[in-house]
C-alpha positions as CSV (number, residue, x, y, z in Angstrom):
1,M,149.4,177.0,75.8
2,A,149.2,174.9,79.0
3,E,152.0,172.8,80.3
4,F,154.7,172.1,77.7
5,A,158.2,170.7,77.2
6,F,160.6,173.6,76.8
7,V,162.2,172.3,73.5
8,D,161.7,175.0,70.9
9,A,162.6,178.4,72.5
10,F,163.3,181.3,70.2
11,V,166.4,183.4,71.0
12,S,167.7,186.2,68.8
13,I,170.7,188.5,69.6
14,G,171.5,191.5,67.5
15,G,169.1,190.4,64.8
16,T,170.7,186.9,64.5
17,D,168.5,183.9,65.3
18,L,170.7,181.5,67.4
19,S,167.9,179.3,68.6
20,D,169.3,176.2,67.0
21,H,172.4,176.5,69.4
22,V,170.5,177.3,72.6
23,R,170.7,174.7,75.4
24,Q,169.2,176.8,78.1
25,V,167.8,180.3,78.4
26,T,166.7,182.2,81.6
27,L,165.1,185.6,81.6
28,S,165.2,187.2,85.1
29,V,163.1,190.2,86.0
30,S,163.0,192.0,89.4
31,A,162.0,195.2,91.1
32,D,163.9,196.8,94.0
33,E,162.3,196.4,97.3
34,L,162.0,199.8,99.1
35,D,161.2,199.8,102.8
36,K,158.7,202.5,103.7
37,T,158.1,201.5,107.3
38,A,157.4,204.5,109.5
39,M,157.6,205.0,113.3
40,G,154.9,203.3,115.2
41,S,154.6,200.4,112.8
42,T,155.0,196.9,114.1
43,F,155.4,195.3,110.7
44,R,157.5,196.4,107.7
45,S,155.8,198.0,104.8
46,R,157.3,197.9,101.3
47,I,156.9,199.3,97.8
48,G,158.5,198.4,94.5
49,G,161.3,200.5,93.1
50,L,163.3,200.4,90.0
51,K,163.0,197.4,87.8
52,D,165.9,195.4,86.4
53,W,166.3,192.4,84.2
54,S,169.0,190.1,82.7
55,V,169.3,187.2,80.4
56,S,171.4,184.0,80.8
57,V,172.0,181.8,77.8
58,E,174.0,178.6,77.3
59,F,174.9,177.8,73.7
60,N,176.4,174.8,72.0
61,S,179.8,176.2,70.7
62,D,180.1,176.9,67.0
63,F,183.0,178.7,65.4
64,A,181.6,178.7,61.8
65,A,180.8,181.9,60.0
66,S,177.5,183.5,61.1
67,E,177.2,181.2,64.1
68,V,177.7,181.6,67.9
69,D,181.3,182.8,68.2
70,A,181.2,184.9,65.0
71,T,178.0,186.6,66.2
72,L,178.8,187.2,69.8
73,W,182.5,188.3,69.6
74,P,181.9,191.6,67.8
75,F,179.1,192.5,70.2
76,L,181.4,192.6,73.3
77,G,181.1,196.0,75.0
78,T,178.0,197.0,73.0
79,T,174.3,197.0,73.6
80,Q,172.3,194.6,71.4
81,T,168.6,193.7,71.1
82,V,167.6,190.4,72.5
83,V,164.3,188.7,71.6
84,I,163.0,185.6,73.5
85,R,159.9,183.6,73.1
86,P,158.9,180.3,74.7
87,T,158.5,178.7,71.3
88,S,159.6,179.6,67.7
89,A,156.0,180.3,66.8
90,A,154.9,183.9,66.3
91,A,154.2,186.0,69.4
92,S,150.7,185.5,70.8
93,S,148.8,185.6,74.1
94,T,150.1,182.0,74.7
95,N,153.6,182.7,73.3
96,P,154.7,186.1,74.6
97,Q,157.7,187.8,73.2
98,Y,160.2,189.5,75.5
99,S,162.6,192.0,73.9
100,G,165.0,194.7,75.0
101,S,168.6,195.8,74.9
102,V,171.3,194.1,76.8
103,L,174.9,195.1,77.5
104,V,177.1,192.4,76.1
105,S,179.5,192.7,79.0
106,Q,181.2,189.4,78.7
107,V,181.7,186.6,76.1
108,N,183.3,183.3,77.0
109,P,184.6,181.7,73.8
110,L,186.1,178.7,75.6
111,G,185.8,177.1,79.0
112,N,185.0,173.4,79.1
113,G,186.8,170.4,80.5
114,V,188.4,167.5,78.7
115,G,185.7,165.3,77.1
116,D,182.9,167.9,77.8
117,L,180.5,169.1,75.2
118,A,181.8,172.5,74.1
119,T,179.4,175.2,75.3
120,V,179.3,178.9,75.9
121,S,177.5,180.5,78.8
122,V,176.7,184.2,79.1
123,Q,174.8,186.4,81.4
124,W,174.0,190.0,80.3
125,P,172.3,192.8,82.2
126,G,169.4,194.6,80.6
127,S,170.0,198.2,79.4
128,G,166.6,199.9,79.6
129,A,163.1,198.6,79.5
130,L,162.1,195.0,78.8
131,A,159.0,194.8,76.5
132,R,156.4,192.0,76.5
133,A,154.3,191.6,73.4
134,T,151.5,189.2,72.6
135,S,151.1,189.9,68.9
């Protein structure tokens, strides 16, 4: 897959595919930056430390059974498996799948202004390793 329009992302939370409600998804991965500069150095020297990740998702609100609110509300305060792919196609070398457990530390059932499209935005920290699969 070369350049593409991001219009078909796959997002599953706790085993429930909510892709048809996703407006935006961001997967952030980082590593701590550890300074190992020693006396006599004239430039800093660094190594990578612990890795961290989080996922941010904006959903179109939906209060129907088995949809966004009914899925997310019971997950509050628990860890759940998140699976994300660039497209809804099966995982492959050109459509990698990222998966891991997140702490559902917050849910925002409501929070829009008058006349706005009703949306739900969440950001959850990873809880353990993030896996990347290509098959």
